[in-house]
N, C-alpha and C positions, 0 to 999 in steps of 0.2 A: 228446487231453486231455478230462478229464472237465469238464462243464459246472460253474461255480461254485455252491456252496451258497447262499451270500450274494454279492450284488453290490450296490455303491453306486456310483452316477453323480452326479458334481456336488452332494453331498449337502451342504444349508447348513441350520444351526439358528440363527435369530437371535431376540433378545428385545429388545422395547422397554423401555426403562428411563426412568421420570420422574424428573427432579429435583425433591425436596421444596422446595428452596429457590428454584425457578424455574429458567429456563434452556432449557426445552422438553423434548422426548423424545429421548434417544440410543438407538442400536442397539448391542447386544452381541452381536457375532458369536462365538457359542461354537463352531460349526464352521462353516467357511467354504469350500465346494467340496472335498469329500472324495470322490476316487474310488479303491475298492479292491474287492478280492474274496476270497472265502474258499472253498477248494475241499473236497469231502467227504473227511472224515479228517485235516484239516489243521489246525495250530495256528497261528495268526497271532499274534504279539506286537505289542502296541499301547503304545508307550512314549512318554513325554515328562514335563516337570514338571508339579506340580499345577497346575491352571488352565489347561492348553493345550486342554481339550474332549474328553478321552478318555471320561469318564462321560456327558458330554451325548451323545456319538455312540453310547454304548451305549444309553442310554434311547430314543433315536430308533430304533434297530433293534428295541428290544423294543416300540416302538408306544405307548410313554409320553409322547413329545414329538413334536408334529407338525413335519415338515420345513417350511423356509420355501422351499426349492427343491430340485431334484433328486428322485432316486427310489431307493427301495430294493427289491431284489428277494430273495426267500427261496425256494429249491427251486424256481425257475422262474416263480414268481409275483410280480408286482408287488404290495408291501404297504403302499406310500405313499399319501397323497392320498385320493380318492375310491375307490380300489380296495382300500384297507385292509380285510383281514378282520377279524371280531370278535376280541376278546380271547381267548375260548375256543380259537379255531382256532390262534391265535398261539401259545398257552401249549403246544400240543402239538409244536410244532416250535423254538421258541427260549424258552430258560430262562436265568437268571441266578444266579451264586453270589456273594453281596455281600460286602462288605469287612469289616463288622463283625459277628462270629457272634454278639455279646450283643444288638445292636440288631435283628437282622434275624429273630429268633424271637420268636414268641408267648408271653411268659412263662406264660400261663394254660393253654396246651395241652401235653398230653403228647407225646412223640415220636411214638407211635402215631397219634394224632389230626392231628398235623402233616404226615404222610406220608399218612394215609387219606384225609383230606378232600379233596385234589386229585383222587385217583382217583374219589371218589364224585361229584364236581362234574363230573365228565368221564363220567359215566355208567356206572362201573364199580359196579354194585350187588350182586354176589354176594359175601357176606361172606367165604366161603372164599377166593376170589380175591384180595378186598381184604388180607386176613391174609397170605397168601402172598406177594404182591408186597411188603408192608412188611417182613415176615421176610427175603425175599431182598435188598432194597435195604439193609436195616440190615446184612446180613452182607457185602455187597460194599463198604460204606464202613468196615467193621472194628468195627461195633457188636454187642453180644450181644443175642438176642431179649429176655432179661429186662429190659433196659434199655428197651424200648417204653413202660411206663408210668410213667417218670420225666419229671420238669420239667426246662426247659433250666438252672435254677440249680443242679441236682444235677450238672452236667457241667463239665469243664474247657474252655477255649477251643478247643483243638484238636477236642475231641469235639464241641463245638457246631458247628464249621464242618464236621464229618463230617455231622452232621445236615443242614446246610444244602446240602450237595453232593447228599445223599440226596433232600431234597426237591426239588432242581431237576432230578434225574434220574428221579422216579418215574413221571413221564409219558412218558418214552421220547423226549425231544426229539433232533433231529438237531444242532442248533448250542446251545451254552452260552458265555455272557459270563461272564467270570470277572472281577469288578473288584477288583483287588488282593486276592485271595483268602487273602494269606499275611501282608500288611503288619501286621495287628493282633495275631499271634501271635508267641510265643516263638521265638526262633532256633533251639532244638532242636526245635520242632514243624514248622517250616517245611517241612524236607526231607521229612517224612512226607506231609504234605498234598499237596505238589507230585507225589511219586512216587505217591500214591494217583491225583490227577488224571490222569496219564499212563497208569496201568493200567486205568483205568476208559475212557480215550480209546480204549485199543486192544481192550479187551473188548467195548465197546458201539458202536464204529465212529463216536465223536462228532466233531465238528469244534469247535474252541475259539477265542475270541477272549480271548487272555491279556492283559489291562489291567494296567500297572505302570508305576511309575517307576523301579523297580530292575531295571537291565539284566542283573544277574546271575541273577535268577529267569527272566527272559525268555530269556536264552542257553540256559538248561538245556532248557527246554521247548519251543521254538518252532520250526517249520519255516521260516517266512520272519517278517520284522520289519518293521514300518511305524512311522517316526518323526514323531511330531506336534508342532507348536509353534503357537502360538496359532490353533487352529482348521484347520491346514492340514497336510498330508502333506508333509514335506520330504525324506524319503527312505524307500525300501522296497526289499526286497531278501530273497534267502536270509540265514537266520542267518550263516552263516560269513562270506559275502560283507560283509554289515554290520559285523560285529565285526572282522575282519581287514582290510578295505579300505572304511572309512567315506568316502564322499565330499562329506558336508555338514559343515561346520564345527560345526553343533549335534550332530550325531551324534558326531563326535569329542569334543566338551566332554562329553557324556554318559557316554561310555566311559572318557575320562580320570578321571572323578569315581568310578568303580568302585574301592572299596578294594582294594590290592593287587592290580593287574591281571595279574600275571604276564606272559604273552605279549603283552600290550598295553602293556607299557613303553615302546615306540617311540612311543606317542601320549604326547607330553610335556606338561609344565605350561603350556606355552604354547598348547595347545588348549583350555584351560578357558575358559568363558564369562565374560565380565564383567558386573557388574550383575545386576539382577532381571528377571525375565520382564515384558514391558509388559502394559499392560490391554487385554483384548478390546473394551473401550468405545472406546479410542483407540489402534488398532495403528499401528505405524509404517509410513510409506509404503514401496512397493516390497517388498523383501525383510524381513518382519516381524523377522528375526533380526539385521539389520544394526547397531544399537546396540551390541549385545555380541559382534559378530563380530571376530576378529583380522584377517580378509581384507576388511573393508569397503572399498570403493571407490565413486566417484560412480554408477557404474551400479545399484548395489545401492539406493540411495536412490530413485532415478528409475523402475526398471522391476522389475515382479513376474517372478522367475525361474520357468521351466517346469520340471514334473517330467519331466525326460528321461532316456532310456537313457544309462548310462555302461559296461555291460555287459549280456550277456544276463540279463533277469530281474531287474536292479539299476538302479534309477532315482533320481536326485537332483535336487532344486530349488535350483540354486546356479548363479550366472554363473561361478563358478569350478570348476566340477564336474571338470574333466580335469586340473586343476592341485593338487587336496587330494588328498594321499597320506600 
């Protein structure tokens, strides 16, 4: 088996939060002990409700947030702690496509400059080479060369996201983090962008982490899926195993919430979670999901469940993982 391109081991990102009205310092556990990997050429879907820690995890992988504990390895090299490479080197390996195509582009820069500046910053000084790579990347994402001198406000939302994708890929990274890349787009445009990402993955040999709260998107693009709740991975496995045989009540609740689930109709309304996600400042003891779980028992409150195997390549962190079906 191929060595992982990305490996996370017990990764945690905590923040100290002060109370302006007194009461001391509290710890917000945005990411709390995540272990997972991404293989070359693989797309890992990372799903969960807003506030579960998905974007914080992505920022830690990008090197924009320091881990509180644990390690991050990219392409066989540890990049966390004192062993972290400089941002220039990281940018040539890991890039990100952001959620909002309106806010993620500089309104004062043309598309040409948006794509050319990273190349020049990383030592590509030949003007002809810069122009050729900019033109090639624009064509790959479905933009015309004559659009290179336009500004972001002259493009639609879908076109702006194509520019964002081009900017992420212009340095030829190996791993791309896609943070809700279609959630800000019209429904009619989403499929086009998802299909573009899949085409580029195959053409360029990329690995993706597809971050989303929309399991419909994740099911369409992912080889494997990791389900995150309050900073922890509660289930992970192949996409088909996750969607057809979910073994954590939270995963079942997410799937039950997909509109018109077709073959998932067997996951009934009883699977839906009750209440709202708890605060990472004061997570529930034991299994963090137990206040919302239809299977709650005393052991769920007193003991943390272990992320253990339920089938080959499929693991779930639930005390009743063998009974959920």
